[in-house]
C-alpha positions as CSV (number, residue, x, y, z in Angstrom):
1,M,-67.3,299.1,41.9
2,A,-65.1,296.1,42.7
3,L,-66.6,293.4,44.8
4,G,-65.0,292.3,48.0
5,P,-64.2,288.7,48.8
6,W,-67.7,288.0,50.2
7,G,-69.3,289.6,47.2
8,R,-67.3,287.5,44.8
9,V,-68.3,284.3,46.7
10,Y,-72.0,284.9,46.9
11,L,-72.9,287.5,44.2
12,T,-70.7,286.2,41.4
13,P,-69.8,282.6,42.3
14,D,-67.9,280.6,39.8
15,I,-68.8,277.1,38.6
16,N,-66.0,275.5,40.7
17,T,-67.4,277.0,43.9
18,L,-70.9,275.7,43.2
19,K,-69.5,272.2,42.3
20,F,-67.5,272.2,45.5
21,A,-70.4,273.2,47.7
22,T,-72.6,270.6,46.0
23,K,-70.0,267.8,46.5
24,G,-69.6,268.8,50.1
25,L,-73.3,268.8,50.8
26,V,-73.7,265.4,49.1
27,A,-70.9,263.9,51.1
28,M,-72.3,265.2,54.4
29,A,-75.8,264.1,53.6
30,L,-74.6,260.6,52.8
31,S,-72.5,260.4,55.9
32,L,-75.4,261.7,58.0
33,Y,-77.8,259.2,56.5
34,L,-75.5,256.2,57.0
35,A,-74.7,257.3,60.6
36,M,-78.4,257.6,61.4
37,E,-79.1,254.2,59.8
38,M,-76.3,252.6,61.8
39,Q,-77.8,254.2,65.0
40,L,-74.5,255.9,66.0
41,D,-74.7,258.1,69.1
42,R,-73.4,261.3,67.6
43,P,-73.9,261.3,63.7
44,Y,-72.8,264.9,63.6
45,W,-69.2,263.9,64.2
46,A,-69.3,262.1,60.8
47,L,-70.4,265.4,59.3
48,I,-67.5,267.3,61.0
49,S,-65.1,264.7,59.6
50,A,-66.5,265.3,56.1
51,V,-66.2,269.1,56.6
52,F,-62.5,268.9,57.2
53,L,-62.0,266.7,54.2
54,Q,-63.6,269.3,52.0
55,I,-60.5,271.6,52.4
56,R,-58.5,271.0,49.2
57,P,-61.0,268.8,47.5
58,Q,-58.7,267.2,44.9
59,S,-59.0,263.4,45.0
60,G,-55.4,262.7,46.0
61,L,-55.4,265.2,48.7
62,V,-58.7,264.0,50.0
63,I,-57.4,260.4,50.1
64,E,-54.2,261.5,51.9
65,K,-56.2,263.5,54.4
66,G,-58.6,260.7,54.9
67,F,-55.8,258.3,55.7
68,C,-54.3,260.8,58.1
69,Q,-57.7,261.4,59.7
70,I,-58.6,257.7,60.1
71,G,-55.1,256.9,61.3
72,G,-55.1,259.7,63.9
73,T,-58.6,258.8,65.0
74,V,-57.8,255.1,65.5
75,I,-54.5,255.8,67.3
76,G,-56.2,258.5,69.5
77,G,-59.0,256.1,70.3
78,G,-56.5,253.4,71.3
79,V,-54.6,255.8,73.5
80,G,-57.8,256.9,75.1
81,V,-58.7,253.3,75.9
82,L,-55.2,252.7,77.3
83,I,-55.3,255.8,79.5
84,M,-58.6,254.7,81.0
85,A,-57.3,251.2,81.5
86,L,-54.4,252.6,83.5
87,S,-56.5,255.1,85.5
88,M,-60.1,253.9,85.5
89,Q,-60.7,254.9,89.2
90,M,-58.5,258.0,89.1
91,P,-60.1,260.6,86.8
92,A,-57.5,263.2,87.8
93,M,-54.7,260.9,86.7
94,A,-56.5,260.2,83.4
95,L,-56.7,263.9,82.7
96,M,-53.0,264.3,83.4
97,L,-52.0,261.4,81.1
98,L,-54.3,262.9,78.5
99,M,-52.5,266.2,78.8
100,V,-49.2,264.5,78.1
101,W,-50.7,262.9,75.0
102,I,-52.0,266.2,73.8
103,F,-48.5,267.7,74.3
104,I,-47.0,264.8,72.2
105,C,-49.5,265.3,69.4
106,A,-49.2,269.1,69.3
107,T,-45.4,269.0,69.3
108,S,-45.3,266.4,66.6
109,S,-47.7,268.3,64.4
110,A,-45.3,271.3,64.5
111,L,-42.5,269.1,63.2
112,T,-44.1,268.3,59.8
113,R,-44.8,270.6,56.9
114,N,-47.6,268.3,55.6
115,F,-50.9,270.0,56.7
116,N,-52.8,266.7,56.3
117,L,-50.5,265.0,58.7
118,T,-50.9,268.0,61.1
119,Y,-54.6,267.4,60.9
120,G,-54.1,263.7,61.7
121,F,-52.2,264.6,64.9
122,A,-55.1,267.0,65.8
123,M,-57.6,264.2,65.4
124,G,-55.4,261.9,67.5
125,A,-55.5,264.4,70.4
126,A,-59.3,265.2,69.9
127,T,-60.4,261.5,69.8
128,A,-58.4,260.7,73.0
129,I,-60.1,263.6,74.7
130,L,-63.6,262.4,73.6
131,V,-62.9,258.8,74.8
132,V,-61.5,259.8,78.2
133,V,-63.8,262.7,79.0
134,L,-67.0,261.2,77.8
135,T,-66.2,258.0,79.8
136,I,-65.7,260.1,82.9
137,V,-68.9,262.1,82.3
138,N,-71.0,258.9,81.7
139,D,-70.5,255.8,83.8
140,N,-66.7,255.4,84.0
141,S,-67.0,251.7,83.2
142,S,-64.6,249.5,81.1
143,Q,-67.4,248.6,78.7
144,G,-68.3,252.3,78.4
145,V,-64.7,253.1,77.4
146,F,-64.8,250.6,74.6
147,D,-68.2,251.6,73.3
148,I,-67.3,255.3,73.2
149,A,-64.0,254.6,71.4
150,V,-65.7,252.4,68.8
151,A,-68.5,255.0,68.3
152,R,-66.0,257.9,67.9
153,V,-63.8,255.9,65.5
154,S,-66.9,254.7,63.5
155,E,-68.2,258.2,63.1
156,I,-65.0,259.7,62.0
157,V,-64.1,256.8,59.6
158,L,-67.6,256.9,58.1
159,G,-67.4,260.7,57.4
160,A,-63.9,260.3,55.9
161,T,-65.0,257.4,53.7
162,C,-68.1,259.2,52.4
163,A,-66.2,262.4,51.6
164,T,-63.5,260.4,49.8
165,L,-65.9,258.5,47.7
166,V,-67.9,261.5,46.7
167,S,-64.7,263.4,45.8
168,M,-63.6,260.6,43.5
169,L,-67.0,259.9,41.8
170,L,-68.7,263.3,41.6
171,W,-66.9,265.8,39.4
172,P,-63.6,264.3,40.3
173,D,-60.7,266.8,40.4
174,R,-57.1,265.5,40.3
175,V,-54.0,266.6,42.1
176,R,-52.0,266.2,39.0
177,Y,-53.7,269.2,37.5
178,I,-52.8,271.2,40.5
179,I,-49.2,270.0,40.3
180,H,-49.0,270.9,36.7
181,S,-50.2,274.4,37.5
182,H,-47.7,274.7,40.4
183,A,-44.9,273.6,38.1
184,N,-45.8,276.2,35.5
185,T,-45.8,278.8,38.2
186,V,-42.4,277.7,39.7
187,I,-40.8,277.9,36.3
188,D,-42.3,281.2,35.5
189,Q,-41.5,282.8,38.8
190,T,-38.0,281.4,39.0
191,F,-37.0,282.4,35.5
192,K,-38.5,285.9,36.1
193,A,-36.4,286.1,39.3
194,L,-33.3,285.1,37.2
195,S,-34.0,287.9,34.7
196,M,-34.5,290.5,37.5
197,H,-31.4,289.4,39.4
198,L,-29.1,289.7,36.3
199,D,-30.4,293.2,35.4
200,A,-28.6,295.9,37.3
201,S,-31.4,298.4,36.5
202,V,-33.8,296.4,38.7
203,S,-33.7,297.2,42.4
204,M,-32.6,294.6,44.8
205,T,-35.9,295.2,46.7
206,D,-37.9,294.1,43.7
207,A,-35.6,291.2,43.0
208,R,-35.8,290.1,46.6
209,A,-39.6,290.1,46.5
210,Q,-39.6,288.0,43.3
211,I,-37.2,285.4,44.7
212,M,-39.4,285.1,47.8
213,S,-42.4,284.5,45.6
214,A,-40.5,281.8,43.7
215,L,-39.3,280.2,46.9
216,E,-42.9,279.9,48.3
217,Q,-44.1,278.4,45.0
218,A,-41.3,275.8,45.0
219,L,-42.2,274.8,48.6
220,T,-45.9,274.6,47.7
221,L,-45.1,272.4,44.7
222,N,-43.1,270.1,46.9
223,N,-45.7,269.9,49.7
224,D,-48.7,269.2,47.4
225,S,-46.8,266.6,45.4
226,S,-47.0,264.0,48.2
227,A,-50.7,263.4,47.4
228,V,-50.3,262.7,43.7
229,I,-49.0,259.2,44.4
230,Y,-52.6,258.2,45.1
231,E,-53.7,259.0,41.6
232,G,-52.9,255.9,39.5
233,P,-49.8,254.0,38.7
234,H,-48.0,257.1,37.3
235,G,-48.6,259.2,40.4
236,P,-45.2,258.3,42.0
237,G,-43.4,259.3,38.8
238,R,-45.2,262.7,38.7
239,A,-44.3,263.2,42.4
240,R,-40.6,262.5,41.7
241,A,-40.6,264.9,38.8
242,A,-42.2,267.6,41.0
243,Y,-39.6,267.0,43.7
244,L,-36.8,267.4,41.1
245,L,-38.2,270.6,39.8
246,S,-38.5,272.0,43.3
247,Q,-34.9,271.0,44.1
248,R,-33.4,272.5,41.0
249,A,-35.4,275.7,41.4
250,L,-34.0,276.1,44.9
251,S,-30.5,275.5,43.6
252,M,-30.9,278.1,40.9
253,M,-32.2,280.6,43.4
254,A,-29.2,280.0,45.6
255,E,-26.8,280.6,42.7
256,M,-28.5,283.7,41.2
257,Q,-28.7,285.7,44.4
258,T,-25.0,286.0,44.8
259,Y,-24.3,286.9,41.2
260,A,-26.9,289.6,41.4
261,R,-24.9,291.3,44.1
262,L,-21.7,291.1,42.0
263,V,-23.5,292.5,38.9
264,R,-24.7,295.5,40.9
265,E,-21.7,296.1,43.2
266,R,-18.8,295.1,41.0
267,P,-19.7,296.4,37.5
268,T,-16.0,296.7,36.6
269,L,-15.7,292.9,36.6
270,A,-17.9,292.5,33.6
271,S,-16.6,293.0,30.1
272,E,-18.7,294.0,27.1
273,A,-19.0,290.4,26.1
274,F,-20.2,289.5,29.6
275,D,-22.8,292.3,29.5
276,E,-24.0,291.0,26.2
277,A,-24.3,287.5,27.6
278,L,-26.4,288.8,30.5
279,R,-28.7,290.5,28.1
280,D,-29.0,287.4,26.1
281,I,-29.9,285.4,29.2
282,R,-32.6,287.9,30.2
283,D,-34.1,288.0,26.8
284,T,-34.1,284.2,26.5
285,M,-35.7,283.7,29.9
286,E,-38.5,286.0,28.9
287,R,-39.0,284.0,25.7
288,V,-39.0,280.7,27.6
289,R,-41.6,282.0,30.0
290,S,-43.9,282.8,27.1
291,R,-43.4,279.4,25.4
292,Q,-46.0,276.7,26.1
293,T,-44.4,273.5,24.8
294,Y,-41.6,271.5,26.1
295,S,-39.7,271.3,22.8
296,E,-39.8,275.1,22.4
297,R,-38.5,275.8,25.9
298,K,-35.8,273.1,25.6
299,R,-34.7,274.5,22.2
300,E,-34.4,278.0,23.5
301,I,-32.3,277.0,26.6
302,N,-30.0,274.7,24.6
303,S,-29.4,277.4,22.0
304,L,-28.5,279.9,24.8
305,R,-26.1,277.4,26.4
306,Q,-24.3,276.9,23.1
307,R,-24.0,280.7,22.6
308,I,-22.6,281.2,26.1
309,Q,-20.1,278.3,25.7
310,K,-19.0,279.6,22.3
311,A,-18.2,283.0,23.8
312,E,-15.8,281.3,26.2
313,L,-16.4,283.8,28.9
314,H,-15.1,281.3,31.5
315,R,-11.6,281.7,29.9
316,Q,-11.4,285.5,29.9
317,G,-10.7,288.2,32.5
318,T,-9.8,287.9,36.1
319,P,-10.4,284.7,38.1
320,L,-13.5,286.2,39.7
321,A,-14.9,287.2,36.3
322,R,-14.2,283.7,35.0
323,R,-15.9,282.2,38.0
324,M,-19.0,284.4,37.4
325,A,-19.1,283.2,33.8
326,Q,-18.9,279.6,34.9
327,G,-21.8,280.3,37.3
328,L,-23.9,281.5,34.4
329,L,-23.5,278.1,32.7
330,M,-24.5,276.4,36.0
331,L,-27.7,278.5,36.1
332,L,-28.6,277.4,32.6
333,G,-28.0,273.8,33.5
334,Y,-30.5,274.1,36.4
335,A,-33.0,275.8,34.0
336,S,-32.6,272.9,31.5
337,V,-33.3,270.3,34.3
338,M,-36.3,272.3,35.5
339,V,-37.8,272.2,32.0
340,E,-37.2,268.4,31.8
341,A,-38.9,267.9,35.1
342,H,-41.9,269.9,34.1
343,H,-42.2,267.7,31.0
344,A,-41.9,264.6,33.1
345,I,-44.9,265.7,35.2
346,N,-47.0,265.9,32.1
347,D,-45.6,262.8,30.5
348,A,-45.0,260.5,33.4
349,E,-45.9,257.4,31.3
350,N,-42.8,257.8,29.1
351,T,-40.4,259.8,31.4
352,R,-38.5,258.5,34.4
353,L,-36.8,260.9,36.8
354,K,-35.6,260.3,40.3
355,A,-35.4,262.8,43.1
356,P,-36.1,262.8,46.8
357,R,-38.6,265.2,48.3
358,L,-37.3,268.2,50.3
359,S,-35.9,267.3,53.7
360,R,-37.2,268.9,56.8
361,H,-35.3,271.1,59.3
362,R,-37.0,270.5,62.7
363,D,-36.6,273.3,65.2
364,Y,-37.7,271.9,68.5
365,M,-38.0,275.2,70.4
366,P,-41.1,276.4,68.4
367,A,-42.5,272.9,68.4
368,L,-42.2,272.6,72.2
369,T,-43.9,276.0,72.5
370,I,-46.8,274.7,70.5
371,G,-47.0,271.6,72.6
372,I,-46.9,273.5,75.9
373,R,-49.6,275.9,74.6
374,S,-51.9,273.0,73.6
375,S,-51.4,271.3,77.0
376,L,-52.1,274.6,78.7
377,L,-55.4,274.9,76.8
378,F,-56.5,271.5,77.8
379,A,-55.4,272.1,81.4
380,I,-57.5,275.2,81.7
381,G,-60.5,273.4,80.2
382,S,-60.0,270.5,82.6
383,I,-59.8,272.8,85.7
384,I,-63.1,274.5,84.7
385,Y,-64.7,271.1,84.0
386,V,-63.5,269.5,87.3
387,S,-64.6,272.6,89.2
388,T,-68.0,272.9,87.7
389,Q,-68.8,269.3,86.4
390,W,-70.2,271.1,83.4
391,G,-71.6,268.5,80.9
392,S,-71.0,270.7,77.8
393,G,-67.5,271.4,79.0
394,V,-66.3,268.6,76.7
395,L,-66.7,270.9,73.8
396,M,-64.7,273.6,75.7
397,M,-61.9,271.0,76.0
398,V,-62.0,269.6,72.5
399,M,-62.4,272.6,70.2
400,P,-59.4,274.6,71.4
401,V,-57.1,271.6,71.0
402,I,-58.2,270.9,67.5
403,F,-58.0,274.5,66.3
404,G,-54.9,275.3,68.3
405,T,-53.0,272.3,66.8
406,M,-54.1,273.1,63.3
407,F,-53.4,276.8,63.3
408,A,-50.3,276.9,65.5
409,S,-47.8,276.6,62.6
410,F,-49.5,279.4,60.6
411,P,-47.5,282.7,60.3
412,A,-50.5,284.6,61.9
413,P,-52.5,282.1,64.0
414,T,-54.5,284.8,65.9
415,V,-55.7,286.3,62.6
416,M,-56.9,282.9,61.4
417,L,-58.5,282.2,64.7
418,G,-60.3,285.6,64.7
419,K,-61.8,284.7,61.3
420,V,-62.9,281.3,62.6
421,M,-64.6,282.9,65.6
422,K,-66.4,285.4,63.3
423,G,-67.6,282.6,61.1
424,G,-68.6,280.6,64.2
425,A,-70.7,283.5,65.5
426,V,-72.7,283.5,62.3
427,G,-72.9,279.7,62.5
428,A,-74.4,279.9,66.0
429,M,-77.1,282.3,64.8
430,A,-77.9,280.0,61.9
431,A,-78.0,277.0,64.2
432,L,-80.5,278.9,66.4
433,V,-82.8,279.7,63.5
434,F,-82.5,276.6,61.3
435,G,-81.6,274.0,64.0
436,N,-83.8,274.9,66.9
437,I,-86.7,276.9,65.3
438,L,-87.3,275.7,61.8
439,L,-86.4,272.1,62.4
440,A,-88.6,272.0,65.5
441,Q,-91.6,272.8,63.3
442,A,-90.8,270.5,60.4
443,P,-91.7,266.8,60.2
444,H,-89.1,264.6,61.8
445,E,-88.0,262.9,58.5
446,Y,-84.6,262.6,57.0
447,P,-85.4,264.5,53.7
448,M,-86.8,267.4,55.6
449,L,-83.8,267.3,57.9
450,V,-81.4,267.5,55.0
451,M,-83.4,270.3,53.2
452,V,-83.6,272.6,56.3
453,F,-80.2,271.8,57.7
454,G,-78.4,271.7,54.4
455,A,-79.3,275.2,53.1
456,P,-77.0,277.2,55.4
457,L,-74.4,274.5,55.2
458,F,-74.3,275.0,51.4
459,L,-73.5,278.7,51.9
460,G,-70.8,277.8,54.4
461,L,-69.2,275.4,51.9
462,M,-69.1,278.1,49.3
463,A,-66.9,280.2,51.6
464,L,-64.8,277.1,52.4
465,N,-63.7,276.9,48.7
466,N,-62.3,280.5,48.6
467,R,-59.0,281.1,50.3
468,P,-59.7,284.7,51.5
469,V,-62.8,283.6,53.5
470,L,-61.8,279.9,54.1
471,A,-61.3,280.4,57.8
472,N,-64.7,282.1,58.2
473,G,-66.3,279.2,56.3
474,L,-64.6,276.6,58.4
475,G,-65.7,278.2,61.6
476,F,-69.3,278.5,60.3
477,C,-69.6,274.9,59.1
478,I,-68.0,273.4,62.3
479,I,-70.0,275.5,64.8
480,Y,-73.2,275.3,62.9
481,T,-73.0,271.5,62.8
482,I,-72.0,271.0,66.5
483,L,-74.8,273.3,67.7
484,T,-77.5,271.8,65.5
485,M,-76.4,268.2,66.3
486,P,-78.5,266.4,63.6
487,S,-79.3,262.9,64.8
488,N,-82.1,260.3,65.2
489,S,-83.2,261.9,68.5
490,M,-82.8,265.6,68.1
491,T,-83.9,267.8,70.9
492,F,-85.0,271.4,70.4
493,D,-84.1,272.8,73.7
494,I,-83.0,276.4,73.7
495,S,-81.4,276.2,77.1
496,S,-79.3,273.2,76.0
497,F,-78.4,275.1,72.8
498,M,-77.2,278.1,74.8
499,D,-75.2,275.9,77.1
500,R,-73.3,274.4,74.2
501,T,-72.9,277.8,72.6
502,L,-71.4,279.2,75.8
503,A,-69.0,276.2,76.1
504,I,-67.7,276.7,72.5
505,A,-67.4,280.5,72.9
506,L,-65.5,280.1,76.2
507,G,-63.2,277.5,74.6
508,L,-62.4,279.7,71.6
509,T,-61.9,282.7,73.8
510,I,-59.4,280.8,76.0
511,L,-57.7,279.6,72.8
512,Y,-57.4,283.2,71.5
513,T,-56.1,284.5,74.9
514,V,-53.5,281.7,75.3
515,F,-52.2,282.4,71.7
516,R,-51.8,286.1,72.7
517,I,-50.1,285.5,76.2
518,V,-48.0,282.5,75.1
519,P,-46.4,283.8,71.9
520,S,-43.8,282.0,69.7
521,P,-40.2,282.4,70.8
522,N,-38.5,285.7,70.3
523,A,-37.6,286.5,66.7
524,L,-34.0,287.3,67.6
525,V,-33.6,283.9,69.3
526,L,-35.2,282.1,66.3
527,R,-32.9,284.0,64.0
528,R,-29.8,283.0,65.8
529,R,-31.0,279.4,66.0
530,A,-31.6,279.4,62.2
531,I,-28.1,280.8,61.5
532,R,-26.5,278.2,63.9
533,A,-28.4,275.4,62.2
534,I,-27.2,276.6,58.7
535,T,-23.6,276.6,60.0
536,D,-23.9,273.1,61.4
537,D,-25.4,271.7,58.1
538,M,-22.6,273.4,56.1
539,D,-20.1,271.7,58.3
540,Q,-21.7,268.3,57.6
541,L,-22.0,268.6,53.9
542,W,-18.6,267.0,53.1
543,A,-19.4,263.9,55.2
544,R,-22.8,263.5,53.6
545,S,-21.4,263.8,50.1
546,C,-18.9,261.1,50.9
547,K,-21.6,258.8,52.4
548,H,-24.1,259.3,49.6
549,S,-23.5,261.5,46.5
550,R,-23.1,265.2,45.8
551,E,-26.7,265.4,44.4
552,R,-28.2,263.7,47.4
553,A,-26.2,266.0,49.7
554,A,-27.4,269.0,47.8
555,D,-31.0,267.9,47.9
556,W,-30.7,267.2,51.6
557,F,-29.3,270.7,52.2
558,N,-32.0,272.4,50.0
559,G,-34.8,270.8,51.9
560,R,-33.4,271.8,55.3
561,M,-32.7,275.4,54.1
562,V,-36.0,276.4,52.5
563,E,-37.9,276.9,55.8
564,R,-34.9,278.7,57.4
565,V,-34.8,281.1,54.4
566,Q,-38.6,281.6,54.8
567,R,-38.2,282.3,58.5
568,L,-35.4,284.8,57.9
569,A,-37.5,286.4,55.2
570,N,-40.4,286.8,57.7
571,F,-38.0,288.5,60.1
572,D,-36.7,290.7,57.3
573,S,-40.2,291.9,56.5
574,Q,-40.4,293.4,60.0
575,L,-37.3,295.6,59.5
576,P,-37.3,299.0,57.8
577,E,-36.8,298.7,54.0
578,E,-33.2,300.1,54.1
579,E,-32.1,297.6,56.8
580,R,-33.4,294.4,55.2
581,Y,-30.6,291.8,54.6
582,L,-31.8,288.6,56.3
583,L,-33.4,287.1,53.2
584,D,-30.1,287.7,51.3
585,L,-28.2,286.2,54.3
586,G,-30.4,283.1,54.1
587,M,-30.1,282.7,50.4
588,T,-26.3,283.2,50.7
589,G,-26.2,280.3,53.2
590,L,-28.1,278.2,50.7
591,N,-25.6,279.2,48.0
592,L,-22.5,278.5,50.2
593,G,-23.7,274.9,50.7
594,H,-23.7,274.4,46.9
595,V,-20.3,276.1,46.6
596,I,-18.8,273.7,49.1
597,L,-20.1,270.7,47.2
598,A,-19.0,272.1,43.8
599,N,-15.6,272.9,45.1
600,Y,-15.1,269.4,46.5
601,R,-16.2,267.8,43.2
602,R,-13.9,270.1,41.2
603,V,-10.8,269.6,43.4
604,T,-11.1,265.9,44.3
605,S,-11.8,264.9,40.7
606,L,-8.2,266.0,40.0
607,D,-6.4,265.7,43.3
608,D,-7.9,263.2,45.8
609,T,-4.9,262.8,48.0
610,P,-5.3,262.8,51.9
611,P,-3.5,266.1,52.4
612,T,-5.8,267.8,49.8
613,R,-8.9,266.4,51.4
614,A,-7.7,267.6,54.8
615,A,-7.1,271.1,53.4
616,L,-10.6,271.0,51.9
617,K,-12.2,269.9,55.2
618,Q,-10.4,272.7,57.1
619,W,-11.5,275.2,54.5
620,Q,-15.1,274.0,54.7
621,T,-15.2,274.3,58.5
622,A,-13.7,277.8,58.3
623,L,-16.2,278.9,55.7
624,A,-19.1,277.6,57.8
625,H,-17.9,279.5,60.9
626,A,-17.1,282.6,58.8
627,Y,-20.7,282.6,57.6
628,Q,-21.9,282.4,61.2
629,A,-19.5,285.2,62.2
630,C,-20.6,287.5,59.4
631,A,-24.3,287.1,60.6
632,W,-23.2,288.4,64.0
633,G,-21.3,291.3,62.5
634,D,-17.8,290.0,62.4
635,F,-15.4,288.5,59.9
636,D,-13.6,285.3,60.8
637,E,-10.0,285.6,59.7
638,R,-9.6,281.8,59.9
639,F,-11.4,281.6,56.5
640,T,-8.7,283.7,54.9
641,D,-6.0,281.5,56.4
642,A,-7.7,278.3,55.4
643,S,-8.3,279.6,51.9
644,Q,-4.7,280.5,51.5
645,A,-3.6,277.1,52.8
646,L,-5.9,275.4,50.3
647,L,-4.5,277.3,47.4
648,E,-0.9,276.7,48.5
649,R,-1.7,273.0,48.8
650,L,-3.2,272.8,45.3
651,R,-0.2,274.5,43.8
652,E,2.3,272.3,45.7
653,A,0.5,269.1,44.7
654,G,0.7,270.0,41.0
655,E,-2.3,267.9,40.0
656,M,-4.4,270.8,38.8
657,E,-3.6,273.3,36.1
658,E,-3.1,276.9,37.0
659,E,-6.2,277.9,35.2
660,Q,-8.3,275.6,37.3
661,I,-6.6,276.8,40.5
662,E,-7.4,280.4,39.4
663,L,-11.1,279.4,39.2
664,V,-10.9,278.2,42.8
665,E,-9.2,281.4,43.7
666,G,-11.9,283.5,42.0
667,M,-14.6,281.6,43.9
668,I,-12.8,282.3,47.2
669,K,-12.5,286.0,46.2
670,R,-16.2,286.1,45.6
671,L,-16.9,284.5,49.0
672,D,-14.6,286.9,50.7
673,I,-16.5,289.9,49.2
674,T,-19.8,288.4,50.3
675,L,-18.8,287.6,53.8
676,H,-17.2,291.1,54.4
677,R,-20.4,292.8,53.1
678,F,-22.7,290.8,55.4
679,A,-20.3,291.4,58.3
680,R,-20.6,295.2,57.7
681,M,-24.4,295.1,57.4
682,S,-24.9,292.9,60.5
683,S,-22.5,295.0,62.6
684,S,-24.4,298.2,61.8
685,R,-27.7,296.5,62.5
686,D,-26.6,295.0,65.8
687,Q,-25.2,298.3,66.9
688,R,-28.6,300.0,66.3
689,D,-30.3,297.2,68.3
690,I,-27.9,297.9,71.2
691,D,-28.4,301.7,71.0
692,M,-32.2,301.2,71.0
693,A,-31.9,298.9,74.0
694,V,-29.8,301.4,75.9
695,Q,-32.2,304.2,75.2
696,Q,-35.1,302.1,76.7
697,V,-33.2,301.7,80.0
698,P,-34.7,304.2,82.6
């Protein structure tokens, strides 16, 4: 009988899980010992700091998270002191200013894709809450504000420092190994997607699922690469190589998706030689995936490119067929660069590559929703606290803000929160038994404290190292630590324990309720915003390529597109199987950006006169608006007119050979087919939406 996730964690744990739990326990024991020796007020906050740093324990990621945690704590402490300086005698005003700060932190956290930075914003908000609220609860004096701020910063910095040192010295694990594994996966998944897309016998449903998997892996590689710069002098080189691999993988995915549709829907375009080339590409990609060394992969791809060039498919058939053949060579060029970048990750000492990390598209509507939601959480907690003057209400105000900020950007935050609450419930029971019964009977000495307190914590850390039960383990470790409150002057008061438990339970319940009643913006609204943003970026590509370079413009466009494509794919998964087209629509938008840049380079390299540039600019704008129109179920005839005007201009100028103009014409024909197809699909879908809405009207 197969074991479930919990059985695999505790009945058949692997060596990495045991090492991880041991390292975490050592880091927390060290931070607790130092905090108690330094006579800090709340040593358990140092433990909580160390707990959060155990998520993703690789040294570079721990260092990056430590910097974010310390930076957020210091800034949050400073903001808390500033708020109290401005409103020392006006607690209500202090809480209002604090709510504004929480809004800023939560909104900013939603505008970054780096989870460590998100956690830094959460710590900035939580530290400010502790400084302001604890000052109000205590004596509301200027000296009290400063002492509380210094204590909170000291505790958090101490926990982060201990966790970082233990991570680097005890069974050190490096981000570069993770990056190497990610890079292998990106190449494998992307080349597999290419084989599936160029095989007409493979359904588009399977090909779509594969390209989504490759897309997620490329984004993961890009996100994790930021931490490798902390691992030695060659870290930045590895990061640049990983960025380049992510960029070229996205470019390949953008190109292959369109040709897959033509292979399936226009089989008459392909000659026998073209079909043979497709089979050769599929077979070679399978061989490349099985090869382990750089030289073998490079040799296979170079040999394939030579065979395709020798066949001269780009000189045979209709303009559209020749454009398709030229696109195959482009795909192989991307594959070659990806293999080079993977080699550079492994051999950063002798290889130099340069590439920027993926840019970020910032949609402010969801971010503002997250900010409003976090502010509402704090406002509810503040109202309860002011009404009751509940001492433990601080926990009710802090915990929802931390978890709410961290989980808000997850695809299913309520699911994550539900797992945290379940783990927290188990942690509360463990805190009652180990923290208030067993510890009360044990000698009040540090070794005994660690032995009794550390046993359940070790089990919680084991869960923290396994993704299926990570949220449960996080909830257990945090709630268990807060309710036990290990320190120099521990009290074993069941009534106090129940008071804290009630505060945390109420805070998490409020958080769960607010997540349910204040959902993210409507999917249709976000879909329209994503399409509009793609259109705007397509319209800006020419200006960016003139200001920088074509490669820089393509990299900028890739980065801003990847999350939009993921968002459209998420919307797609909610539709019936036969009605799914949004992922294809997003990938087509990614491809159109590359088409615009490639067409500019091809034309302006031969005819760079002002009239030609004006015709190109008009054509680009028309294409961007035609893409937006087809997403709404319409075809913009201005694209046809602008395309015709561009072709007439190129022939009148006489700077380009007719064969080159025919390649441009083939590219335009391919775009025309794609835009008309999406217009039909979108129109039928929109009509179904209207019919359903009419049927729901009483």
